[in-house]
NULOTOR-321511 format. One record per residue: chain; residue number from 0; x, y, z of N, C-alpha, C in turn. Coordinates in nm, 4 decimals, m for minus. Layout:
REM residues N
   unit   pos       n.px       n.py       n.pz      ca.px      ca.py      ca.pz       c.px       c.py       c.pz
      A   NUM          X          Y          Z          X          Y          Z          X          Y          Z
...
REM end
This chain:
REM residues 222
   unit   pos       n.px       n.py       n.pz      ca.px      ca.py      ca.pz       c.px       c.py       c.pz
      A     0    11.7410     1.9863     1.0957    11.8081     1.9814     1.2260    11.8816     1.8498     1.2453
      A     1    11.9402     1.7946     1.1396    12.0254     1.6760     1.1532    12.1527     1.7122     1.2251
      A     2    12.2281     1.6103     1.2751    12.3518     1.6404     1.3472    12.4423     1.7349     1.2664
      A     3    12.4883     1.8403     1.3295    12.5734     1.9337     1.2611    12.5023     2.0350     1.1758
      A     4    12.3695     2.0325     1.1783    12.2935     2.1241     1.0950    12.3152     2.2683     1.1404
      A     5    12.3099     2.3607     1.0442    12.3240     2.5011     1.0799    12.1911     2.5639     1.1188
      A     6    12.2014     2.6707     1.1994    12.0831     2.7450     1.2416    12.1292     2.8846     1.2807
      A     7    12.0316     2.9754     1.2897    12.0624     3.1106     1.3397    11.9870     3.1302     1.4703
      A     8    12.0583     3.1798     1.5708    11.9955     3.2099     1.6994    11.9149     3.3367     1.6864
      A     9    11.7865     3.3308     1.7177    11.7040     3.4481     1.7087    11.6673     3.5047     1.8459
      A    10    11.6834     3.4253     1.9517    11.6546     3.4748     2.0861    11.7253     3.3857     2.1891
      A    11    11.7706     3.4480     2.2947    11.8242     3.3748     2.4122    11.7173     3.3866     2.5207
      A    12    11.6568     3.2741     2.5560    11.5483     3.2729     2.6522    11.6038     3.2779     2.7955
      A    13    11.7061     3.1973     2.8211    11.7747     3.2001     2.9506    11.9101     3.1335     2.9299
      A    14    11.9759     3.0954     3.0363    12.1124     3.0470     3.0231    12.1270     2.9145     2.9520
      A    15    12.0186     2.8388     2.9401    12.0316     2.7096     2.8720    11.9200     2.6864     2.7663
      A    16    11.8520     2.7926     2.7266    11.7439     2.7777     2.6290    11.7511     2.8871     2.5246
      A    17    11.7356     2.8464     2.3994    11.7439     2.9384     2.2868    11.6200     2.9218     2.1963
      A    18    11.5993     3.0195     2.1095    11.5118     3.0020     1.9946    11.6018     3.0149     1.8699
      A    19    11.5878     2.9190     1.7797    11.6738     2.9169     1.6612    11.5876     2.9057     1.5348
      A    20    11.6393     2.9653     1.4285    11.5719     2.9543     1.2968    11.6490     2.8506     1.2176
      A    21    11.5763     2.7461     1.1784    11.6373     2.6358     1.1043    11.6298     2.6623     0.9562
      A    22    11.6967     2.5766     0.8773    11.6875     2.5859     0.7329    11.5415     2.5740     0.6929
      A    23    11.4960     2.6592     0.6073    11.3549     2.6582     0.5671    11.2743     2.7632     0.6416
      A    24    11.3369     2.8241     0.7474    11.2731     2.9347     0.8158    11.1950     2.9014     0.9414
      A    25    11.1815     2.7732     0.9753    11.1044     2.7388     1.0948    11.1815     2.7731     1.2230
      A    26    11.1149     2.8367     1.3192    11.1772     2.8740     1.4455    11.1380     2.7714     1.5492
      A    27    11.2394     2.7219     1.6194    11.2191     2.6191     1.7233    11.2856     2.6645     1.8535
      A    28    11.2233     2.6226     1.9628    11.2873     2.6425     2.0939    11.3806     2.5240     2.1186
      A    29    11.4996     2.5551     2.1745    11.6052     2.4560     2.1908    11.6603     2.4585     2.3295
      A    30    11.6781     2.3382     2.3874    11.7388     2.3264     2.5200    11.8806     2.2689     2.5030
      A    31    11.9815     2.3393     2.5554    12.1173     2.2902     2.5490    12.1301     2.1609     2.6265
      A    32    12.1994     2.0654     2.5691    12.2155     1.9335     2.6305    12.3294     1.9328     2.7318
      A    33    12.3092     1.8640     2.8424    12.4180     1.8350     2.9342    12.4521     1.9383     3.0369
      A    34    12.3723     2.0488     3.0432    12.4014     2.1520     3.1387    12.2710     2.1992     3.2054
      A    35    12.2878     2.2718     3.3159    12.1753     2.3358     3.3813    12.2225     2.4683     3.4362
      A    36    12.1445     2.5743     3.4161    12.1816     2.7042     3.4669    12.0763     2.7524     3.5691
      A    37    12.1093     2.8508     3.6512    12.0145     2.9005     3.7526    11.8843     2.9471     3.6885
      A    38    11.7730     2.9266     3.7624    11.6429     2.9688     3.7112    11.6306     3.1200     3.7203
      A    39    11.5363     3.1744     3.6402    11.5142     3.3202     3.6374    11.4914     3.3731     3.7766
      A    40    11.5629     3.4813     3.8102    11.5514     3.5435     3.9400    11.6484     3.4885     4.0433
      A    41    11.7172     3.3813     4.0109    11.8112     3.3236     4.1057    11.9526     3.3775     4.0782
      A    42    12.0393     3.3518     4.1748    12.1751     3.3972     4.1687    12.2449     3.3518     4.0398
      A    43    12.3005     3.4443     3.9669    12.3779     3.4270     3.8435    12.2940     3.3843     3.7242
      A    44    12.1607     3.3850     3.7368    12.0785     3.3539     3.6203    12.0979     3.4581     3.5125
      A    45    12.0975     3.5846     3.5466    12.1123     3.6902     3.4492    12.2502     3.6834     3.3831
      A    46    12.3523     3.6523     3.4646    12.4876     3.6450     3.4092    12.5021     3.5298     3.3099
      A    47    12.4362     3.4167     3.3426    12.4412     3.3004     3.2515    12.3750     3.3349     3.1190
      A    48    12.2586     3.3980     3.1258    12.1844     3.4342     3.0045    12.2634     3.5349     2.9235
      A    49    12.3264     3.6314     2.9914    12.4032     3.7330     2.9198    12.5252     3.6734     2.8538
      A    50    12.5891     3.5762     2.9202    12.7076     3.5131     2.8611    12.6692     3.4292     2.7396
      A    51    12.5570     3.3561     2.7494    12.5122     3.2798     2.6355    12.4766     3.3716     2.5188
      A    52    12.4137     3.4853     2.5503    12.3794     3.5813     2.4454    12.5038     3.6365     2.3797
      A    53    12.6074     3.6634     2.4579    12.7342     3.7102     2.4010    12.8002     3.6047     2.3125
      A    54    12.7820     3.4780     2.3477    12.8428     3.3692     2.2704    12.7698     3.3451     2.1393
      A    55    12.6355     3.3432     2.1446    12.5626     3.2941     2.0292    12.4512     3.3860     1.9783
      A    56    12.4190     3.4936     2.0520    12.3053     3.5775     2.0151    12.3182     3.6314     1.8708
      A    57    12.2174     3.6043     1.7894    12.2123     3.6517     1.6518    12.3080     3.5822     1.5570
      A    58    12.3776     3.4785     1.6049    12.4842     3.4177     1.5247    12.4383     3.2924     1.4548
      A    59    12.5124     3.2544     1.3515    12.4986     3.1246     1.2903    12.5717     3.0255     1.3777
      A    60    12.5070     2.9155     1.4104    12.5669     2.8146     1.4957    12.5439     2.6774     1.4298
      A    61    12.6149     2.5777     1.4791    12.5925     2.4411     1.4374    12.5223     2.3656     1.5503
      A    62    12.4285     2.2823     1.5168    12.3501     2.2081     1.6135    12.3886     2.0602     1.6065
      A    63    12.4359     2.0061     1.7160    12.4775     1.8644     1.7191    12.3815     1.7869     1.8094
      A    64    12.3144     1.6918     1.7503    12.2232     1.6046     1.8232    12.3039     1.5016     1.9022
      A    65    12.2550     1.4701     2.0225    12.3159     1.3620     2.1002    12.2421     1.2333     2.0672
      A    66    12.1451     1.1912     2.1503    12.0642     1.0744     2.1207    11.9195     1.1157     2.0967
      A    67    11.8628     1.1875     2.1931    11.7202     1.2257     2.1848    11.7062     1.3449     2.0876
      A    68    11.5881     1.3525     2.0261    11.5576     1.4676     1.9380    11.4936     1.5800     2.0142
      A    69    11.3986     1.5467     2.1041    11.3241     1.6497     2.1793    11.3028     1.6067     2.3247
      A    70    11.2756     1.7040     2.4101    11.2418     1.6732     2.5474    11.0890     1.6657     2.5639
      A    71    11.0454     1.6468     2.6881    10.9016     1.6277     2.7138    10.8239     1.7550     2.6843
      A    72    10.8918     1.8684     2.6722    10.8244     1.9951     2.6431    10.8223     2.0297     2.4930
      A    73    10.8735     1.9373     2.4120    10.8751     1.9587     2.2696    10.9959     2.0392     2.2226
      A    74    11.0875     2.0729     2.3086    11.2075     2.1509     2.2709    11.3104     2.0611     2.2038
      A    75    11.3788     2.1144     2.1025    11.4919     2.0405     2.0459    11.5975     2.0258     2.1532
      A    76    11.6647     1.9101     2.1558    11.7781     1.8872     2.2440    11.9049     1.8836     2.1611
      A    77    11.9926     1.9805     2.1775    12.1127     1.9916     2.0946    12.2304     2.0481     2.1750
      A    78    12.3512     2.0075     2.1316    12.4713     2.0806     2.1683    12.4825     2.1934     2.0663
      A    79    12.5166     2.3138     2.1106    12.5255     2.4296     2.0252    12.6716     2.4664     2.0100
      A    80    12.7207     2.4616     1.8875    12.8611     2.4825     1.8579    12.8805     2.6150     1.7879
      A    81    12.9746     2.6958     1.8361    13.0041     2.8247     1.7756    13.1556     2.8483     1.7844
      A    82    13.2126     2.8917     1.6751    13.3583     2.9139     1.6691    13.4359     2.7896     1.7161
      A    83    13.3819     2.6723     1.6870    13.4503     2.5478     1.7213    13.4359     2.5098     1.8687
      A    84    13.3541     2.5827     1.9433    13.3366     2.5538     2.0863    13.1944     2.5128     2.1151
      A    85    13.1784     2.4280     2.2166    13.0460     2.3931     2.2677    13.0037     2.5031     2.3648
      A    86    12.8986     2.5771     2.3284    12.8577     2.6916     2.4127    12.8244     2.6461     2.5550
      A    87    12.7644     2.5300     2.5691    12.7341     2.4802     2.7043    12.8598     2.4569     2.7856
      A    88    12.9620     2.4027     2.7216    13.0873     2.3751     2.7901    13.1548     2.5069     2.8338
      A    89    13.1433     2.6101     2.7525    13.2003     2.7405     2.7910    13.1315     2.7927     2.9181
      A    90    13.0005     2.7801     2.9249    12.9283     2.8265     3.0445    12.9712     2.7478     3.1682
      A    91    12.9845     2.6167     3.1520    13.0271     2.5325     3.2634    13.1693     2.5695     3.3086
      A    92    13.2579     2.5904     3.2108    13.3956     2.6219     3.2425    13.4116     2.7545     3.3133
      A    93    13.3143     2.8466     3.2941    13.3174     2.9762     3.3594    13.2357     2.9810     3.4835
      A    94    13.1807     2.8645     3.5269    13.1045     2.8590     3.6514    12.9690     2.9191     3.6437
      A    95    12.9132     2.9340     3.5217    12.7795     2.9902     3.5041    12.6742     2.8849     3.4780
      A    96    12.7143     2.7594     3.4696    12.6247     2.6448     3.4531    12.6879     2.5269     3.5225
      A    97    12.6060     2.4271     3.5540    12.6576     2.3043     3.6078    12.6440     2.1942     3.5027
      A    98    12.7364     2.1005     3.5050    12.7281     1.9845     3.4201    12.6196     1.8944     3.4773
      A    99    12.5210     1.8584     3.3920    12.4087     1.7794     3.4415    12.3727     1.6747     3.3369
      A   100    12.3944     1.5481     3.3710    12.3664     1.4397     3.2773    12.2170     1.4116     3.2698
      A   101    12.1655     1.4099     3.1485    12.0263     1.3742     3.1239    12.0277     1.2540     3.0313
      A   102    12.0441     1.1335     3.0852    12.0517     1.0127     2.9995    11.9262     1.0063     2.9077
      A   103    11.9446     0.9581     2.7875    12.0650     0.8969     2.7325    12.1594     0.9940     2.6629
      A   104    12.1366     1.1254     2.6808    12.2108     1.2229     2.6021    12.3396     1.2650     2.6770
      A   105    12.4342     1.1732     2.6808    12.5539     1.1955     2.7667    12.6850     1.1805     2.6869
      A   106    12.6772     1.1899     2.5559    12.7981     1.1688     2.4753    12.9107     1.2635     2.5127
      A   107    12.8771     1.3904     2.5385    12.9803     1.4899     2.5691    12.9920     1.5173     2.7199
      A   108    12.9311     1.4336     2.8033    12.9342     1.4633     2.9474    13.0755     1.4588     3.0088
      A   109    13.1645     1.3700     2.9653    13.2988     1.3741     3.0237    13.3684     1.5083     3.0068
      A   110    13.3526     1.5715     2.8913    13.4143     1.7038     2.8693    13.3481     1.8067     2.9586
      A   111    13.2147     1.7991     2.9726    13.1430     1.8926     3.0596    13.1829     1.8742     3.2061
      A   112    13.1940     1.7490     3.2479    13.2348     1.7222     3.3851    13.3761     1.7756     3.4121
      A   113    13.4652     1.7589     3.3148    13.6019     1.8075     3.3313    13.6039     1.9607     3.3402
      A   114    13.5221     2.0281     3.2600    13.5114     2.1712     3.2634    13.4607     2.2184     3.3989
      A   115    13.3665     2.1433     3.4562    13.3127     2.1793     3.5856    13.4185     2.1648     3.6957
      A   116    13.4976     2.0615     3.6887    13.6018     2.0418     3.7904    13.7029     2.1562     3.7823
      A   117    13.7343     2.2050     3.6640    13.8263     2.3164     3.6520    13.7645     2.4421     3.7125
      A   118    13.6365     2.4658     3.6849    13.5692     2.5838     3.7415    13.5627     2.5764     3.8913
      A   119    13.5323     2.4548     3.9441    13.5238     2.4355     4.0900    13.6600     2.4624     4.1557
      A   120    13.7645     2.4057     4.0964    13.8983     2.4232     4.1509    13.9408     2.5695     4.1527
      A   121    13.8973     2.6450     4.0522    13.9364     2.7856     4.0425    13.8377     2.8772     4.1170
      A   122    13.7305     2.8204     4.1701    13.6325     2.9041     4.2440    13.5616     3.0027     4.1565
      A   123    13.5272     2.9617     4.0340    13.4653     3.0555     3.9413    13.3127     3.0526     3.9515
      A   124    13.2497     3.1650     3.9314    13.1046     3.1725     3.9189    13.0306     3.1098     4.0376
      A   125    12.9492     3.0142     4.0078    12.8687     2.9459     4.1107    12.9556     2.8790     4.2174
      A   126    13.0817     2.8512     4.1867    13.1724     2.7842     4.2810    13.2459     2.8809     4.3714
      A   127    13.2243     3.0119     4.3519    13.2865     3.1103     4.4400    13.2107     3.1142     4.5730
      A   128    13.2825     3.1186     4.6872    13.2164     3.1192     4.8173    13.1216     3.2379     4.8345
      A   129    13.1482     3.3476     4.7654    13.0602     3.4656     4.7807    12.9826     3.4926     4.6507
      A   130    12.9564     3.3881     4.5714    12.8871     3.4056     4.4447    12.7483     3.4625     4.4636
      A   131    12.6800     3.4244     4.5684    12.5404     3.4643     4.5874    12.5216     3.5501     4.7118
      A   132    12.6270     3.6207     4.7487    12.6208     3.7072     4.8672    12.7442     3.6805     4.9542
      A   133    12.7593     3.7590     5.0590    12.8772     3.7424     5.1442    12.8886     3.6006     5.1967
      A   134    13.0100     3.5490     5.1957    13.0321     3.4126     5.2494    13.0037     3.4109     5.3987
      A   135    12.9345     3.3083     5.4437    12.9023     3.2960     5.5844    13.0183     3.2280     5.6602
      A   136    13.0484     3.2752     5.7830    13.1497     3.2058     5.8606    13.0974     3.0786     5.9258
      A   137    12.9673     3.0540     5.9167    12.9094     2.9357     5.9809    12.9628     2.8086     5.9189
      A   138    12.9818     2.7080     5.9990    13.0322     2.5778     5.9532    12.9113     2.4847     5.9271
      A   139    12.8350     2.5210     5.8229    12.7182     2.4438     5.7880    12.7409     2.3824     5.6498
      A   140    12.7037     2.2549     5.6380    12.7272     2.1871     5.5112    12.6144     2.0883     5.4823
      A   141    12.6001     2.0502     5.3569    12.5110     1.9405     5.3218    12.5800     1.8116     5.3599
      A   142    12.5076     1.7305     5.4369    12.5633     1.6022     5.4800    12.5138     1.4884     5.3934
      A   143    12.4533     1.3877     5.4587    12.4058     1.2706     5.3865    12.2844     1.3109     5.3005
      A   144    12.2692     1.2419     5.1917    12.1544     1.2635     5.1018    12.0927     1.1278     5.0686
      A   145    11.9647     1.1166     5.0930    11.8916     0.9949     5.0519    11.8054     1.0337     4.9337
      A   146    11.8659     1.0285     4.8151    11.7984     1.0747     4.6946    11.7130     0.9628     4.6320
      A   147    11.7485     0.8379     4.6530    11.6760     0.7284     4.5918    11.6585     0.6160     4.6919
      A   148    11.5678     0.6359     4.7859    11.5495     0.5323     4.8917    11.4970     0.4037     4.8333
      A   149    11.5202     0.2909     4.8999    11.4653     0.1629     4.8496    11.3132     0.1649     4.8542
      A   150    11.2542     0.0932     4.7637    11.1071     0.0875     4.7606    11.0468     0.2034     4.6836
      A   151    10.9174     0.2241     4.6989    10.8429     0.3263     4.6261    10.8270     0.4474     4.7155
      A   152    10.9136     0.5498     4.6937    10.9064     0.6671     4.7819    10.7808     0.7482     4.7599
      A   153    10.7080     0.7238     4.6503    10.5823     0.7974     4.6315    10.4802     0.7606     4.7399
      A   154    10.4984     0.6419     4.8002    10.4105     0.6022     4.9071    10.4456     0.6710     5.0399
      A   155    10.5717     0.7087     5.0540    10.6159     0.7831     5.1726    10.7297     0.8759     5.1325
      A   156    10.6938     0.9946     5.0829    10.7976     1.0869     5.0320    10.9026     1.1206     5.1355
      A   157    10.8705     1.1022     5.2674    10.9681     1.1409     5.3718    11.0847     1.0457     5.3831
      A   158    11.0820     0.9362     5.3050    11.2010     0.8483     5.3021    11.3110     0.9095     5.2133
      A   159    11.2759     1.0159     5.1427    11.3722     1.0915     5.0595    11.4054     1.2183     5.1352
      A   160    11.5342     1.2428     5.1605    11.5715     1.3568     5.2432    11.7158     1.3999     5.2176
      A   161    11.7457     1.5206     5.2656    11.8836     1.5712     5.2633    11.9160     1.6205     5.4042
      A   162    12.0343     1.5904     5.4541    12.0741     1.6287     5.5867    12.1623     1.7543     5.5809
      A   163    12.1391     1.8440     5.6747    12.2204     1.9640     5.6897    12.2936     1.9549     5.8231
      A   164    12.4253     1.9619     5.8211    12.5074     1.9453     5.9402    12.5685     2.0782     5.9837
      A   165    12.5672     2.1027     6.1129    12.6445     2.2127     6.1711    12.7690     2.1517     6.2320
      A   166    12.8796     2.1681     6.1639    13.0061     2.1080     6.2078    13.0832     2.2012     6.2991
      A   167    13.0262     2.3178     6.3290    13.0965     2.4141     6.4142    13.0714     2.3933     6.5611
      A   168    13.1229     2.4868     6.6416    13.1134     2.4743     6.7876    13.0156     2.5764     6.8460
      A   169    12.9305     2.6336     6.7604    12.8288     2.7260     6.8077    12.7017     2.7091     6.7256
      A   170    12.5842     2.7374     6.7860    12.4606     2.7266     6.7086    12.4540     2.8282     6.5934
      A   171    12.3777     2.7948     6.4908    12.3631     2.8813     6.3754    12.2148     2.9088     6.3514
      A   172    12.1794     3.0366     6.3396    12.0422     3.0742     6.3044    12.0294     3.0645     6.1532
      A   173    11.9428     2.9716     6.1050    11.9273     2.9460     5.9631    11.8121     3.0234     5.8994
      A   174    11.7601     3.1223     5.9703    11.6571     3.2075     5.9139    11.7046     3.2681     5.7824
      A   175    11.6256     3.2501     5.6774    11.6640     3.3055     5.5470    11.7474     3.2140     5.4616
      A   176    11.7994     3.1070     5.5202    11.8766     3.0089     5.4405    11.7777     2.9212     5.3642
      A   177    11.8270     2.8583     5.2576    11.7375     2.7746     5.1807    11.8150     2.6628     5.1107
      A   178    11.7374     2.5690     5.0587    11.7899     2.4567     4.9837    11.7023     2.4407     4.8619
      A   179    11.7620     2.4055     4.7496    11.6814     2.3850     4.6275    11.7411     2.2701     4.5481
      A   180    11.6578     2.2127     4.4602    11.7092     2.1178     4.3673    11.7229     2.1846     4.2316
      A   181    11.7491     2.1089     4.1275    11.7765     2.1686     3.9980    11.6512     2.2007     3.9186
      A   182    11.5333     2.1695     3.9725    11.4124     2.2017     3.9024    11.3800     2.3508     3.9222
      A   183    11.2769     2.3939     3.8538    11.2384     2.5350     3.8659    11.1487     2.5599     3.9855
      A   184    11.0965     2.4528     4.0488    10.9901     2.4737     4.1480    11.0213     2.4274     4.2893
      A   185    11.1130     2.3345     4.3093    11.1319     2.2763     4.4392    11.2342     2.3610     4.5183
      A   186    11.1810     2.4399     4.6106    11.2601     2.5281     4.6943    11.2209     2.5111     4.8420
      A   187    11.3179     2.5078     4.9301    11.2881     2.4989     5.0739    11.3557     2.6154     5.1439
      A   188    11.2798     2.6831     5.2287    11.3335     2.7917     5.3098    11.3187     2.7552     5.4570
      A   189    11.4247     2.7680     5.5350    11.4155     2.7346     5.6760    11.3186     2.8244     5.7471
      A   190    11.2412     2.7709     5.8444    11.1488     2.8529     5.9187    11.2207     2.9671     5.9928
      A   191    11.1536     3.0772     6.0069    11.2104     3.1889     6.0821    11.2426     3.1442     6.2223
      A   192    11.3637     3.1790     6.2655    11.4067     3.1482     6.4006    11.4605     3.0088     6.4195
      A   193    11.4734     2.9318     6.3105    11.5240     2.7944     6.3260    11.6752     2.7985     6.3531
      A   194    11.7133     2.7383     6.4639    11.8546     2.7348     6.5052    11.9016     2.5905     6.5056
      A   195    12.0190     2.5709     6.4442    12.0800     2.4383     6.4417    12.1941     2.4361     6.5403
      A   196    12.1825     2.3514     6.6417    12.2779     2.3495     6.7537    12.4144     2.3049     6.7026
      A   197    12.5142     2.3415     6.7760    12.6540     2.3016     6.7439    12.6616     2.1488     6.7337
      A   198    12.7179     2.0988     6.6272    12.7340     1.9571     6.6095    12.6082     1.8823     6.5707
      A   199    12.4974     1.9532     6.5527    12.3677     1.8882     6.5271    12.3426     1.8745     6.3777
      A   200    12.2463     1.7905     6.3441    12.2038     1.7647     6.2094    12.0526     1.7760     6.2006
      A   201    12.0020     1.8374     6.0938    11.8591     1.8402     6.0681    11.8369     1.7772     5.9302
      A   202    11.7338     1.6946     5.9210    11.6989     1.6358     5.7914    11.5811     1.7142     5.7315
      A   203    11.5925     1.7458     5.6026    11.4837     1.8075     5.5283    11.4209     1.6989     5.4441
      A   204    11.3001     1.6609     5.4801    11.2322     1.5489     5.4132    11.1475     1.6022     5.2969
      A   205    11.1367     1.5194     5.1964    11.0665     1.5633     5.0751    10.9163     1.5845     5.0999
      A   206    10.8563     1.4983     5.1822    10.7133     1.5026     5.2004    10.6684     1.6057     5.3037
      A   207    10.5401     1.5914     5.3452    10.4826     1.6800     5.4449    10.4865     1.6138     5.5803
      A   208    10.4728     1.6943     5.6846    10.4715     1.6403     5.8206    10.4897     1.7476     5.9233
      A   209    10.4961     1.7077     6.0517    10.5152     1.8023     6.1603    10.6636     1.8247     6.1805
      A   210    10.7029     1.9525     6.1723    10.8417     1.9878     6.1889    10.8861     1.9692     6.3319
      A   211    11.0114     1.9233     6.3478    11.0743     1.9087     6.4783    11.2138     1.9650     6.4686
      A   212    11.2867     1.9761     6.5775    11.4245     2.0254     6.5727    11.5193     1.9401     6.4850
      A   213    11.4793     1.8136     6.4592    11.5661     1.7224     6.3828    11.5101     1.6866     6.2438
      A   214    11.3832     1.7195     6.2199    11.3223     1.6865     6.0911    11.2319     1.8011     6.0451
      A   215    11.2664     1.8573     5.9298    11.1817     1.9590     5.8665    11.1265     1.8986     5.7359
      A   216    11.0242     1.9626     5.6760    10.9557     1.9035     5.5655    10.9432     1.9970     5.4480
      A   217    10.9923     1.9490     5.3339    10.9909     2.0249     5.2096    10.8478     2.0347     5.1568
      A   218    10.7728     1.9251     5.1759    10.6324     1.9163     5.1351    10.6188     1.9347     4.9836
      A   219    10.7027     1.8628     4.9090    10.6940     1.8618     4.7650    10.5807     1.7668     4.7267
      A   220    10.4850     1.8166     4.6503    10.3677     1.7358     4.6161    10.3623     1.7031     4.4674
      A   221    10.4579     1.7496     4.3890    10.4511     1.7220     4.2485    10.5891     1.7290     4.1872
REM end
């Protein structure tokens, strides 16, 4: 599995994970470098996996190492090249994956970022307003984000938060709405009946606490 080594894809696990057979017959699980696709059961997850399968399923591919050899789960970290194209970049360009830098493996990130901007501008896939259901007329947006507060946020997780703004002129019932990060586990769903007043902002804090009209709590513990 040296840079540029050949392999055969034996299974597509999801939109960014494969099983490949290397020279000598060993089968390894592989995580595509520089991208992230929706988790199983989420919007466009099936489409991302199907597109990756169409690109590389059962095929001979070339594996290009970036910097790291494996991730914390023991998976190979590689760019997967087929027909002269980076399969991850194809998914990003079609709006089925997002460009996601995982330092130090960022050699090809500029190309992935450029592909994402093209997909965003064209409203493709995840960037389509109705990608995950009918577009809402509500004027609700993600506002300020405190992703890396000063100090040790493990001592007070509520110093890490994301703000949701209602920029419209009428209240919005956020029942059923949600926020998630790029991990497989961190998901927040607004409480039933939660209404965000016109022009108001609510902060979703990472830690636990008593919910108020201006502060809700994700209660992420791990």
